Residue frames as a rotation matrix with the C-alpha (Angstrom) as fourth column:
LEU 1
0.064 -0.185 -0.981 -117.42
0.980 -0.175 0.097 -27.39
-0.190 -0.967 0.170 -282.92
GLN 2
0.558 0.135 0.819 -117.79
0.361 -0.928 -0.093 -23.68
0.747 0.348 -0.567 -282.42
ALA 3
-0.608 -0.793 -0.022 -115.46
0.452 -0.323 -0.832 -21.39
0.652 -0.516 0.555 -280.54
VAL 4
0.295 0.657 -0.694 -116.81
0.954 -0.156 0.257 -20.13
0.060 -0.738 -0.672 -277.25
GLU 5
-0.089 -0.273 0.958 -116.98
0.366 -0.904 -0.223 -16.34
0.927 0.330 0.180 -277.15
THR 6
-0.064 0.165 0.984 -118.24
-0.774 -0.630 0.056 -15.91
0.630 -0.758 0.168 -273.59
ILE 7
-0.507 -0.117 -0.854 -117.82
0.381 0.858 -0.344 -17.95
0.773 -0.500 -0.390 -270.40
PHE 8
0.246 0.662 0.708 -120.35
-0.568 -0.493 0.659 -17.73
0.786 -0.564 0.255 -267.58
GLY 9
-0.312 -0.333 -0.890 -119.72
0.503 0.736 -0.452 -18.77
0.806 -0.589 -0.062 -264.00
LYS 10
0.841 0.541 0.020 -120.06
0.237 -0.400 0.885 -17.80
0.486 -0.740 -0.465 -260.38
ALA 11
-0.065 -0.826 0.559 -117.65
-0.474 -0.468 -0.746 -15.82
0.878 -0.314 -0.361 -258.22
GLN 12
-0.756 -0.311 -0.575 -116.73
0.308 0.606 -0.733 -17.06
0.577 -0.732 -0.363 -254.75
ASN 13
-0.890 0.456 0.015 -119.46
-0.264 -0.488 -0.832 -14.85
-0.372 -0.744 0.555 -253.28
GLY 14
-0.367 0.775 0.514 -122.08
0.572 0.624 -0.532 -16.52
-0.733 0.098 -0.673 -255.50
GLU 15
0.240 0.426 -0.873 -122.52
-0.376 -0.788 -0.487 -13.60
-0.895 0.445 -0.029 -257.88
PRO 16
0.741 0.035 0.670 -122.68
0.541 0.559 -0.628 -14.47
-0.397 0.828 0.396 -261.58
VAL 17
-0.030 -0.797 -0.603 -119.60
-0.264 -0.576 0.774 -13.64
-0.964 0.182 -0.194 -263.67
GLN 18
0.893 0.262 0.367 -119.10
0.299 0.264 -0.917 -13.38
-0.337 0.928 0.158 -267.37
PHE 19
-0.049 -0.962 -0.268 -115.78
-0.080 -0.263 0.961 -13.46
-0.996 0.069 -0.064 -269.23
THR 20
0.918 0.085 -0.387 -115.05
-0.388 -0.012 -0.922 -12.74
-0.083 0.996 0.022 -272.86
LYS 21
0.685 -0.728 -0.034 -111.90
0.657 0.637 -0.404 -14.24
0.315 0.254 0.914 -274.36
GLU 22
0.034 -0.705 0.708 -110.09
0.149 -0.697 -0.701 -10.94
0.988 0.130 0.082 -273.85
SER 23
0.340 0.127 0.932 -111.20
-0.794 -0.493 0.357 -10.40
0.504 -0.861 -0.067 -270.25
LEU 24
0.996 -0.029 0.087 -110.39
-0.019 0.861 0.508 -14.02
-0.090 -0.507 0.857 -269.32
ARG 25
0.417 -0.900 0.128 -106.93
0.662 0.204 -0.721 -13.65
0.623 0.386 0.680 -270.85
ALA 26
-0.040 -0.399 0.916 -106.37
-0.299 -0.870 -0.392 -10.43
0.953 -0.289 -0.085 -268.85
TYR 27
0.703 0.366 0.609 -107.65
-0.684 0.114 0.721 -12.09
0.195 -0.923 0.331 -265.65
MET 28
0.916 -0.390 -0.096 -105.34
0.399 0.912 0.094 -15.10
0.051 -0.125 0.991 -266.08
LYS 29
0.138 -0.904 0.404 -102.37
0.466 -0.301 -0.832 -12.83
0.874 0.303 0.379 -266.77
ALA 30
0.225 0.006 0.974 -103.12
-0.650 -0.744 0.155 -10.88
0.726 -0.668 -0.164 -263.58
LEU 31
0.927 0.152 0.343 -102.85
-0.360 0.615 0.701 -14.17
-0.105 -0.774 0.625 -261.65
ALA 32
0.708 -0.693 -0.137 -99.50
0.429 0.575 -0.696 -15.03
0.562 0.434 0.704 -263.25
ASN 33
0.805 -0.546 -0.231 -96.20
0.037 -0.342 0.939 -14.64
-0.592 -0.764 -0.255 -261.40
ALA 34
0.662 -0.667 -0.342 -92.91
-0.681 -0.344 -0.647 -13.44
0.314 0.661 -0.682 -262.84
PRO 35
0.470 -0.618 -0.630 -89.85
0.409 0.785 -0.465 -15.70
0.782 -0.040 0.622 -262.75
THR 36
0.993 -0.044 0.108 -87.94
-0.116 -0.425 0.898 -15.41
0.006 -0.904 -0.427 -259.45
ASP 37
0.268 -0.954 0.134 -84.43
-0.355 0.031 0.934 -16.60
-0.896 -0.298 -0.330 -260.39
ILE 38
0.723 -0.219 -0.655 -82.22
-0.608 0.248 -0.754 -17.40
0.328 0.944 0.046 -263.35
LEU 39
0.647 -0.447 0.618 -80.24
-0.232 0.656 0.718 -20.60
-0.726 -0.608 0.321 -262.80
LEU 40
0.304 -0.659 -0.688 -76.94
-0.914 0.003 -0.406 -21.53
0.270 0.752 -0.602 -264.45
ASN 41
0.658 -0.074 0.750 -76.16
-0.284 0.897 0.338 -25.24
-0.698 -0.435 0.569 -264.69
GLY 42
0.544 -0.523 -0.656 -73.10
-0.744 0.061 -0.665 -26.80
0.388 0.850 -0.356 -266.25
ALA 43
0.934 -0.157 -0.320 -71.22
0.222 0.959 0.176 -30.07
0.280 -0.236 0.931 -266.02
ALA 44
0.085 -0.994 -0.065 -67.75
0.852 0.106 -0.513 -28.50
0.517 -0.012 0.856 -266.01
THR 45
-0.238 -0.080 0.968 -68.67
-0.173 -0.977 -0.123 -25.60
0.956 -0.197 0.219 -263.78
GLY 46
-0.465 0.096 -0.880 -69.33
0.821 0.419 -0.388 -24.97
0.331 -0.903 -0.274 -260.14
SER 47
0.477 0.632 0.611 -71.53
0.162 -0.747 0.645 -22.80
0.864 -0.209 -0.458 -257.98
ASN 48
-0.610 -0.787 -0.088 -69.76
0.317 -0.141 -0.938 -20.95
0.726 -0.600 0.335 -255.18
SER 49
-0.277 0.494 -0.824 -71.01
0.960 0.118 -0.252 -20.13
-0.027 -0.861 -0.508 -251.69
ASP 50
-0.655 -0.001 -0.756 -71.07
0.186 -0.970 -0.159 -16.40
-0.733 -0.245 0.635 -252.53
GLY 51
0.403 0.914 -0.045 -73.54
0.096 -0.092 -0.991 -16.98
-0.910 0.395 -0.125 -255.38
SER 52
0.103 -0.436 -0.894 -70.94
-0.925 -0.374 0.076 -16.72
-0.367 0.819 -0.441 -258.15
TYR 53
0.946 0.161 0.282 -70.14
-0.030 0.908 -0.417 -19.48
-0.323 0.386 0.864 -260.63
THR 54
0.029 -0.997 -0.075 -66.77
-0.508 -0.079 0.857 -20.86
-0.861 0.013 -0.509 -261.71
ILE 55
0.990 0.127 0.055 -65.62
-0.018 0.515 -0.857 -21.87
-0.137 0.848 0.512 -265.20
ILE 56
0.133 -0.970 0.203 -62.27
0.591 0.242 0.770 -22.82
-0.796 0.018 0.605 -266.69
GLY 57
0.424 -0.035 -0.905 -60.81
-0.472 -0.862 -0.187 -20.13
-0.773 0.506 -0.382 -268.94
GLY 58
-0.526 -0.776 -0.348 -59.34
-0.640 0.092 0.763 -20.67
-0.560 0.624 -0.545 -272.40
GLN 59
-0.207 0.510 0.835 -62.24
0.404 0.822 -0.402 -22.64
-0.891 0.254 -0.376 -273.87
PRO 60
-0.918 -0.230 0.322 -62.85
0.373 -0.237 0.897 -22.30
-0.131 0.944 0.303 -277.64
ASN 61
-0.674 0.694 -0.252 -65.66
-0.722 -0.691 0.026 -20.25
-0.157 0.199 0.967 -279.20
GLY 62
-0.091 0.773 -0.628 -68.99
-0.657 0.428 0.621 -22.06
0.749 0.469 0.468 -279.18
THR 63
-0.763 -0.219 -0.608 -68.22
0.256 0.762 -0.595 -24.00
0.593 -0.610 -0.526 -276.00
GLU 64
0.345 0.931 0.123 -71.33
0.062 -0.154 0.986 -24.35
0.937 -0.332 -0.111 -273.86
LEU 65
-0.726 -0.588 0.357 -70.64
-0.264 -0.241 -0.934 -22.93
0.635 -0.772 0.020 -270.41
PHE 66
-0.833 0.513 0.208 -74.09
-0.173 0.116 -0.978 -23.15
-0.526 -0.850 -0.008 -268.84
THR 67
-0.526 0.837 0.152 -77.61
0.595 0.235 0.769 -24.31
0.608 0.495 -0.621 -269.52
LEU 68
-0.911 0.243 0.333 -80.01
-0.370 -0.838 -0.401 -21.58
0.182 -0.488 0.854 -268.43
SER 69
-0.333 0.885 -0.327 -83.26
0.711 0.463 0.530 -22.23
0.620 -0.056 -0.783 -266.61
ALA 70
-0.566 0.226 0.793 -85.66
-0.427 -0.903 -0.047 -20.13
0.705 -0.366 0.608 -264.57
ALA 71
-0.830 0.405 -0.384 -87.38
0.545 0.440 -0.714 -20.60
-0.121 -0.801 -0.586 -261.25
ASP 72
-0.717 0.682 0.141 -91.06
-0.515 -0.656 0.552 -19.75
0.469 0.323 0.822 -261.68
THR 73
-0.785 0.451 0.424 -94.05
-0.249 0.397 -0.883 -20.52
-0.567 -0.799 -0.199 -259.47
ASP 74
0.220 0.870 -0.441 -96.38
-0.858 -0.042 -0.511 -20.79
-0.464 0.491 0.738 -262.48
PRO 75
-0.159 -0.279 0.947 -96.47
0.059 0.955 0.292 -24.45
-0.985 0.102 -0.136 -263.55
GLY 76
0.344 0.293 0.892 -95.99
0.790 0.423 -0.443 -25.02
-0.507 0.858 -0.086 -267.26
ASP 77
0.832 -0.109 -0.544 -94.43
-0.282 -0.928 -0.244 -21.65
-0.479 0.356 -0.803 -268.06
TYR 78
0.466 -0.768 0.440 -91.71
0.885 0.401 -0.237 -21.77
0.006 0.500 0.866 -270.69
HIS 79
0.623 -0.350 -0.699 -88.87
0.120 -0.841 0.528 -19.23
-0.773 -0.413 -0.482 -270.70
SER 80
0.680 -0.539 0.497 -86.72
0.541 -0.088 -0.836 -17.45
0.495 0.837 0.232 -273.24
PHE 81
0.460 -0.636 -0.620 -83.35
0.625 -0.264 0.735 -15.93
-0.631 -0.725 0.276 -272.34
THR 82
0.792 -0.251 0.557 -81.50
0.302 -0.632 -0.713 -12.84
0.531 0.733 -0.425 -273.50
LEU 83
-0.107 -0.866 -0.489 -77.99
0.988 -0.146 0.042 -11.58
-0.108 -0.479 0.871 -272.74
VAL 84
0.883 0.465 -0.059 -78.57
0.464 -0.885 -0.037 -7.93
-0.069 0.005 -0.998 -271.84
SER 85
0.645 -0.751 0.142 -74.90
-0.636 -0.630 -0.446 -7.10
0.424 0.197 -0.884 -271.19
ALA 86
0.771 -0.533 -0.348 -71.58
0.622 0.748 0.232 -8.61
0.136 -0.395 0.908 -270.23
SER 87
0.767 -0.583 0.268 -68.56
-0.596 -0.802 -0.039 -7.02
0.238 -0.129 -0.963 -268.62
PRO 88
-0.581 -0.356 -0.732 -66.18
-0.379 -0.677 0.631 -7.22
-0.720 0.644 0.258 -270.36
PRO 89
0.433 0.863 -0.261 -68.33
-0.606 0.064 -0.793 -7.39
-0.668 0.502 0.550 -273.50
GLY 90
0.376 -0.167 -0.911 -68.04
-0.901 0.163 -0.402 -9.84
0.215 0.972 -0.089 -276.40
LEU 91
-0.653 -0.737 0.173 -66.90
-0.757 0.626 -0.188 -12.90
0.030 -0.254 -0.967 -274.45
VAL 92
-0.801 0.455 0.388 -70.20
0.276 0.857 -0.435 -14.79
-0.531 -0.241 -0.812 -274.12
VAL 93
-0.684 0.666 -0.296 -73.47
-0.649 -0.372 0.663 -15.14
0.332 0.646 0.687 -276.02
VAL 94
-0.333 0.676 0.657 -76.87
-0.379 0.543 -0.750 -16.66
-0.864 -0.498 0.075 -275.29
ASP 95
-0.730 0.144 -0.668 -77.98
-0.600 0.331 0.728 -19.28
0.326 0.932 -0.156 -277.81
GLY 96
0.039 0.830 -0.557 -81.48
0.017 0.557 0.831 -20.50
0.999 -0.042 0.008 -276.89
ASP 97
0.939 0.271 0.211 -81.08
-0.209 -0.035 0.977 -21.73
0.272 -0.962 0.024 -273.31
LYS 98
0.513 -0.840 -0.176 -77.27
0.857 0.510 0.065 -21.96
0.035 -0.184 0.982 -273.49
LEU 99
0.853 -0.453 -0.260 -74.60
-0.385 -0.882 0.272 -19.46
-0.353 -0.132 -0.926 -272.40
LYS 100
0.746 -0.552 0.373 -71.66
0.662 0.676 -0.324 -20.04
-0.073 0.489 0.869 -274.75
VAL 101
-0.081 -0.884 -0.460 -68.12
0.431 -0.447 0.784 -18.74
-0.899 -0.134 0.417 -275.28
ALA 102
0.862 0.373 0.342 -68.03
0.472 -0.347 -0.811 -16.03
-0.184 0.860 -0.475 -277.98
GLY 103
0.685 -0.687 0.243 -64.52
-0.423 -0.646 -0.635 -14.61
0.593 0.332 -0.733 -277.46
ALA 104
-0.097 -0.840 -0.534 -61.16
0.225 0.505 -0.833 -15.34
0.969 -0.201 0.140 -275.88
ILE 105
0.868 0.339 0.362 -61.77
-0.302 -0.217 0.928 -15.83
0.393 -0.915 -0.086 -272.16
ASP 106
0.013 -0.969 -0.246 -58.25
0.096 0.247 -0.964 -15.62
0.995 -0.011 0.096 -270.75
ALA 107
0.852 0.375 -0.365 -58.26
0.342 0.129 0.931 -16.59
0.396 -0.918 -0.018 -267.07
ALA 108
-0.033 -0.942 -0.333 -54.65
0.994 0.005 -0.113 -15.49
0.108 -0.335 0.936 -266.75
THR 109
-0.890 -0.327 0.317 -55.61
0.335 -0.942 -0.033 -11.83
0.309 0.077 0.948 -267.29
LEU 110
-0.297 0.872 0.388 -59.30
-0.585 -0.488 0.648 -11.79
0.754 -0.035 0.656 -266.28
ALA 111
-0.963 -0.103 0.251 -60.45
-0.269 0.467 -0.843 -12.86
-0.030 -0.879 -0.477 -262.81
ALA 112
-0.449 0.879 0.159 -64.21
0.531 0.406 -0.743 -12.73
-0.718 -0.249 -0.650 -263.44
LEU 113
-0.928 0.298 0.225 -66.90
0.015 -0.571 0.821 -11.56
0.373 0.765 0.525 -265.80
THR 114
-0.608 0.789 -0.089 -70.39
0.004 -0.109 -0.994 -10.32
-0.794 -0.604 0.063 -265.01
VAL 115
-0.877 0.432 0.211 -73.36
0.284 0.113 0.952 -11.15
0.388 0.895 -0.222 -267.21
VAL 116
-0.605 0.796 -0.039 -76.78
-0.482 -0.404 -0.777 -9.55
-0.634 -0.451 0.628 -267.02
LEU 117
-0.947 0.315 0.056 -79.42
0.273 0.707 0.652 -11.99
0.166 0.633 -0.756 -268.19
GLN 118
-0.483 0.875 0.042 -83.12
-0.829 -0.441 -0.345 -11.54
-0.283 -0.201 0.938 -268.80
THR 119
-0.926 0.334 0.178 -85.74
0.368 0.901 0.228 -14.26
-0.084 0.277 -0.957 -268.88
THR 120
-0.532 0.836 -0.136 -89.26
-0.847 -0.526 0.081 -13.81
-0.004 0.159 0.987 -270.22
ASP 121
-0.745 0.303 0.594 -91.91
0.041 0.910 -0.412 -16.37
-0.666 -0.283 -0.690 -269.34
SER 122
-0.750 0.460 0.475 -94.86
0.644 0.344 0.683 -17.48
0.151 0.819 -0.554 -271.46
ASP 123
0.350 0.869 -0.350 -97.05
0.908 -0.406 -0.100 -14.83
-0.229 -0.283 -0.931 -269.78
GLY 124
0.417 -0.273 0.867 -94.65
0.467 -0.754 -0.462 -12.10
0.780 0.598 -0.188 -270.96
LEU 125
0.987 -0.088 0.132 -93.38
-0.158 -0.492 0.856 -11.46
-0.011 -0.866 -0.500 -267.42
GLN 126
0.475 -0.880 -0.017 -89.65
0.076 0.061 -0.995 -10.78
0.877 0.471 0.096 -267.07
LEU 127
0.889 -0.396 -0.232 -86.77
0.232 -0.049 0.972 -11.00
-0.396 -0.917 0.048 -264.64
LEU 128
0.601 -0.777 0.185 -83.45
-0.199 -0.370 -0.908 -9.20
0.774 0.509 -0.377 -265.09
GLU 129
0.956 -0.277 0.098 -80.54
-0.015 0.288 0.957 -10.62
-0.294 -0.916 0.271 -263.06
ALA 130
0.392 -0.907 -0.156 -76.76
-0.815 -0.264 -0.516 -10.16
0.427 0.330 -0.842 -262.88
LYS 131
0.981 -0.190 0.033 -74.51
0.158 0.894 0.420 -13.20
-0.110 -0.407 0.907 -262.42
THR 132
0.382 -0.922 -0.062 -70.79
-0.904 -0.387 0.182 -13.22
-0.192 -0.013 -0.981 -261.66
VAL 133
0.975 -0.171 -0.141 -68.66
0.112 0.929 -0.354 -15.89
0.191 0.329 0.925 -263.32
VAL 134
0.504 -0.850 0.153 -65.25
-0.607 -0.223 0.763 -16.48
-0.615 -0.477 -0.628 -261.71
LEU 135
0.737 -0.316 -0.598 -62.55
-0.455 0.423 -0.784 -17.73
0.500 0.849 0.168 -264.04
ARG 136
0.665 -0.540 0.516 -60.13
-0.255 0.485 0.837 -20.43
-0.702 -0.688 0.185 -263.02
VAL 137
0.120 -0.723 -0.680 -56.78
-0.987 -0.015 -0.159 -21.06
0.105 0.690 -0.716 -264.69
GLU 138
0.605 -0.033 0.796 -56.33
-0.186 0.966 0.181 -24.70
-0.774 -0.257 0.578 -265.60
GLU 139
-0.058 -0.762 -0.645 -53.23
-0.937 -0.183 0.299 -25.67
-0.346 0.622 -0.703 -267.50
GLU 140
0.535 0.119 -0.837 -52.57
-0.579 0.773 -0.260 -28.66
0.616 0.623 0.482 -269.71
PRO 141
0.976 -0.212 0.044 -51.17
0.117 0.688 0.716 -31.73
-0.182 -0.694 0.696 -267.97
ALA 142
0.364 -0.923 -0.121 -47.42
-0.820 -0.379 0.429 -31.50
-0.442 -0.057 -0.895 -267.34
ALA 143
0.109 -0.437 -0.893 -44.97
-0.755 0.548 -0.360 -33.80
0.647 0.713 -0.270 -269.10
ASP 144
0.680 0.075 -0.729 -44.17
0.215 0.931 0.296 -37.27
0.701 -0.358 0.617 -267.80
LEU 145
0.583 -0.472 0.661 -42.44
-0.810 -0.395 0.433 -37.28
0.056 -0.788 -0.613 -264.44
PRO 146
-0.512 -0.821 -0.251 -39.57
-0.763 0.569 -0.307 -39.58
0.395 0.035 -0.918 -263.51
GLY 147
-0.861 0.134 0.491 -40.69
-0.195 0.804 -0.562 -43.13
-0.471 -0.579 -0.666 -262.81
GLY 148
-0.835 0.522 0.177 -43.47
0.425 0.404 0.810 -43.03
0.351 0.751 -0.559 -265.46
ARG 149
-0.265 0.761 -0.593 -45.79
0.772 -0.201 -0.602 -40.87
-0.577 -0.617 -0.534 -263.37
ARG 150
-0.336 0.248 0.908 -47.98
0.667 -0.618 0.416 -38.20
0.664 0.746 0.042 -264.95
ALA 151
-0.951 0.024 -0.308 -48.76
0.207 -0.692 -0.692 -34.88
-0.229 -0.722 0.653 -263.35
GLY 152
-0.059 0.995 0.078 -52.39
0.953 0.080 -0.292 -33.77
-0.297 0.057 -0.953 -262.95
TYR 153
0.278 0.265 0.923 -53.92
0.598 -0.800 0.050 -30.41
0.752 0.538 -0.381 -263.76
LEU 154
-0.686 -0.506 -0.523 -52.59
0.727 -0.477 -0.493 -27.35
0.000 -0.719 0.695 -261.99
CYS 155
0.362 0.867 0.342 -55.14
0.768 -0.485 0.418 -24.86
0.528 0.111 -0.842 -260.72
ALA 156
-0.769 -0.589 0.250 -54.21
0.383 -0.737 -0.557 -21.32
0.513 -0.332 0.792 -259.79
PRO 157
-0.319 0.678 -0.662 -56.23
0.832 -0.134 -0.538 -19.60
-0.454 -0.723 -0.521 -257.07
VAL 158
0.186 0.495 0.849 -58.58
0.787 -0.593 0.173 -16.83
0.589 0.636 -0.500 -258.15
C-alpha cells in the first residue's frame, strides 16, 4: 500500500477539486466546531439552578470532586482539560479529566470558590469557562441520642 498524496473529487457545483494532505487537513479543521460547554459531574455533588455546583467542604487532598467533560458538536472529538485559575488559589487541581482537592477547603470560612477551566478538543479548538462551586458545611454525625437513636448529618445554609 502506498500513501495517497492527492485526493481528487467534485465540488457541489460539479467543478473538479483537488486536495493535498495539508489542504484537506486545513479544510477539515475549518469545518470543526469548538466545544460549547464544560460540564462538571460528581456523585457527591449537586448542580444548582443558578448554574453553580455544590460540594461538601473538609474533604482530604486527592478527593475527586468532579469528572470533567465537554459539550461539542463534533462527533468523536476528545478533550483535554486545564485549570487556568482558581479563586482562592491552591485548593483544587485538574488531574486528567478530574477536578480534585489540592488544599484545605474549609466550608466554615469559605462560602464558594471560582475555577476557570479550559478544554481543548482534538482539533485544537478551545473553550475557557468559569464555574462557581458553592461549599456546604456538613458535620460528622452527632453522638447517640436518648432511646438509642442516632442523629443524621447537620447541614448549614450557604
